[in-house]
C-alpha positions in Angstrom: -26.6 3.7 -26.1 -27.1 4.7 -22.9 -24.1 5.2 -20.5 -23.0 5.5 -16.8 -19.7 7.2 -16.1 -18.4 5.9 -12.3 -15.0 7.5 -11.3 -13.9 6.3 -8.1 -11.5 8.6 -6.4 -10.0 8.4 -3.3 -12.4 11.0 -1.1 -15.8 10.9 -3.8 -17.3 8.4 -5.7 -18.8 10.4 -8.5 -21.2 9.6 -11.3 -22.8 10.8 -14.2 -25.4 9.5 -17.0 -25.4 10.1 -20.9 -28.9 11.2 -20.6 -27.7 14.3 -18.4 -25.7 16.7 -17.0 -26.4 16.4 -13.0 -23.6 14.9 -11.3 -24.1 12.6 -8.4 -21.3 11.7 -5.6 -20.4 9.9 -2.3 -17.7 9.6 -0.3 -15.2 6.6 -0.6 -12.4 6.5 1.6 -9.3 4.2 2.6 -11.9 1.7 3.7 -14.3 1.3 0.4 -14.5 -2.3 -1.2 -15.3 -3.2 -5.0 -19.3 -4.1 -3.7 -20.4 -1.8 -1.1 -18.9 0.7 -4.7 -21.0 -1.4 -6.4 -24.2 -1.1 -4.0 -23.6 2.6 -3.7 -23.4 3.0 -7.3 -27.0 1.5 -7.4 -28.4 3.6 -4.4 -27.5 7.1 -6.2 -28.1 6.0 -10.5 -31.4 4.4 -9.2 -33.6 6.4 -11.4 -30.9 6.2 -14.0 -31.5 3.9 -17.1 -27.9 2.4 -18.5 -27.0 -0.1 -20.8 -23.0 -0.3 -20.2 -20.7 1.6 -18.0 -17.1 3.5 -18.0 -15.5 2.9 -14.3 -12.1 5.0 -13.8 -10.1 3.4 -11.4 -7.3 4.6 -9.3 -5.2 2.5 -10.0 -3.5 0.1 -12.2 -5.1 -1.6 -15.2 -4.2 -4.2 -17.7 -6.4 -6.1 -20.4 -9.5 -3.8 -19.0 -9.4 -5.3 -15.0 -8.0 -3.5 -12.4 -4.1 -5.5 -12.0 -3.0 -3.8 -8.2 -4.9 -3.0 -5.6 -5.6 0.6 -5.0 -3.2 3.1 -3.0 -6.3 5.1 -1.5 -9.2 2.4 -1.1 -9.3 -0.9 0.3 -9.0 -4.0 -0.6 -10.4 -6.9 -2.8 -10.1 -4.9 -6.3 -8.5 -7.3 -8.4 -10.2 -9.8 -9.7 -13.9 -8.8 -8.8 -16.1 -9.1 -11.4 -17.4 -5.8 -12.6 -19.8 -6.8 -15.0 -21.3 -9.3 -12.8 -21.8 -7.2 -9.6 -23.5 -4.4 -12.1 -25.4 -6.8 -14.3 -24.0 -4.5 -17.2 -20.8 -3.8 -19.6 -18.3 -2.7 -18.1 -15.1 -0.7 -19.3 -12.6 0.1 -16.6 -9.1 2.3 -17.0 -7.1 3.8 -15.0 -8.7 7.0 -13.5 -6.1 9.3 -15.1 -6.3 8.2 -18.5 -9.8 8.2 -18.1 -9.5 11.9 -17.9 -7.1 12.4 -20.6 -9.2 10.4 -22.8 -11.8 13.3 -22.3 -9.5 16.0 -22.1 -7.8 15.4 -25.5 -7.3 17.9 -28.0 -5.0 16.2 -30.3 -1.6 15.6 -31.2 0.6 14.0 -28.6 -0.6 14.9 -25.2 0.9 14.7 -22.1 -1.4 14.7 -18.6 -0.8 15.2 -15.1 -3.2 15.1 -12.4 -2.8 16.4 -9.3 -4.5 15.3 -6.5 -4.3 12.9 -3.4 -1.8 11.0 -5.8 -0.1 12.5 -9.1 -1.8 10.8 -11.9 -0.5 10.4 -15.5 -1.3 8.9 -19.1 -0.1 9.6 -22.9 -2.3 9.9 -25.5 -1.0 9.7 -28.7 -2.9 10.2 -32.2 -6.1 9.0 -29.9 -3.9 6.3 -28.5 -4.4 6.8 -24.7 -1.7 4.6 -22.9 -1.7 5.1 -19.2 1.8 6.1 -16.9 2.7 5.3 -13.2 5.0 8.8 -13.6 4.2 8.7 -9.7 6.9 5.7 -8.8 9.6 7.0 -10.7 12.4 8.4 -8.9 13.4 12.4 -9.0 15.8 14.2 -6.6 16.5 13.4 -2.7 15.6 10.0 -3.0 11.8 10.9 -4.0 9.7 10.3 -6.6 7.7 12.7 -8.6 4.5 12.1 -6.9 6.0 12.5 -3.5 6.7 16.2 -4.6 3.8 16.8 -6.5 0.6 14.6 -5.1 -1.0 16.7 -2.2 1.0 15.7 0.9 4.0 16.7 -1.0 2.0 20.4 -1.7 1.8 20.3 2.0 5.3 19.5 2.9 6.9 22.0 0.4 4.5 24.9 0.9 2.3 26.0 -1.7 5.5 27.8 -3.6 7.3 25.9 -3.5 5.2 22.9 -5.4 3.6 25.8 -7.6 7.6 26.1 -8.5 8.3 21.7 -8.4 4.7 21.6 -11.0 6.6 24.4 -13.4 10.0 22.2 -13.5 8.3 18.8 -14.2 5.5 20.3 -16.6 8.8 21.0 -18.7 10.7 18.2 -18.1 8.5 15.6 -18.6 7.6 17.7 -21.7 10.4 17.2 -23.1 11.0 13.9 -22.3 7.7 12.8 -23.6 7.9 15.0 -26.5 4.5 15.9 -25.8 3.0 19.2 -27.8 1.3 20.3 -24.6 0.8 19.4 -21.0 -2.5 18.8 -19.8 -3.3 19.1 -16.3 -6.4 17.8 -14.4 -7.4 16.8 -10.7 -8.7 19.0 -7.5 -5.4 20.6 -6.7 -4.9 22.3 -10.2 -6.7 25.3 -8.4 -3.7 26.3 -6.3 -2.0 27.0 -9.4 -1.5 30.7 -9.6 -0.3 30.1 -13.4 0.5 28.1 -15.4 4.1 26.5 -17.3 4.5 27.4 -20.4 3.1 24.5 -22.9 0.1 23.5 -20.0 -3.3 23.4 -20.4 -6.2 23.8 -17.2 -8.5 21.1 -17.0 -11.2 19.5 -15.8 -12.3 16.8 -13.8 -15.8 17.2 -15.3 -13.8 16.0 -18.7 -13.1 11.9 -17.0 -16.7 12.0 -17.9 -16.5 12.9 -21.0 -13.7 10.2 -21.4 -16.0 7.4 -19.6 -18.7 8.6 -23.2 -16.0 8.8 -25.3 -14.7 4.8 -24.5 -18.1 3.6 -26.4 -19.3 6.3 -28.4 -15.8 6.9 -30.4 -14.1 3.7 -32.0 -11.3 5.7 -33.5 -9.7 5.5 -29.4 -7.5 2.6 -28.5 -6.1 2.0 -24.7 
């Protein structure tokens, strides 16, 4: 089975085929709608053969379909028929859940994606649960996302943001009874050191998660 994994982000659309290690990408942005995304993927993958597709979506997914419009892209994602557009079977998961799945090393793992937004997911015994921790109240009238997303880092300053990351990791690990916290997303490069019980992820693990969606029959989402 040949798999194409597409990771749709607020900055780039990235893709990789199971037949190789090359990653191709193109800019996305706040005006990107689903049909132009499909056209973009088809253009970039024109010489790649694939039978099925995994799609990491930057928003809420229910029953294998986007259930809310994304915060950092255009409109029209809810209700769009991706299988008809691609002409292939498509499995859609939240992008944080896909990276969490690709990063999972057993036990009870909490994933936090530090990027444009704050992605989150929990994996317990191969069961993947997407989460929206970003929306939960945190302090000073704000949310966890307000403090940990990229705009929060710019507002707080790097040193204070690192301190917030350490506090939130400890707080949420205790609340979720997690064995470890996997930190992913583009801003992990800004961390000077890892908080206790935290592990450093890699954005490339999103592709591993996309492959696992089709290859690993023990996975439940």
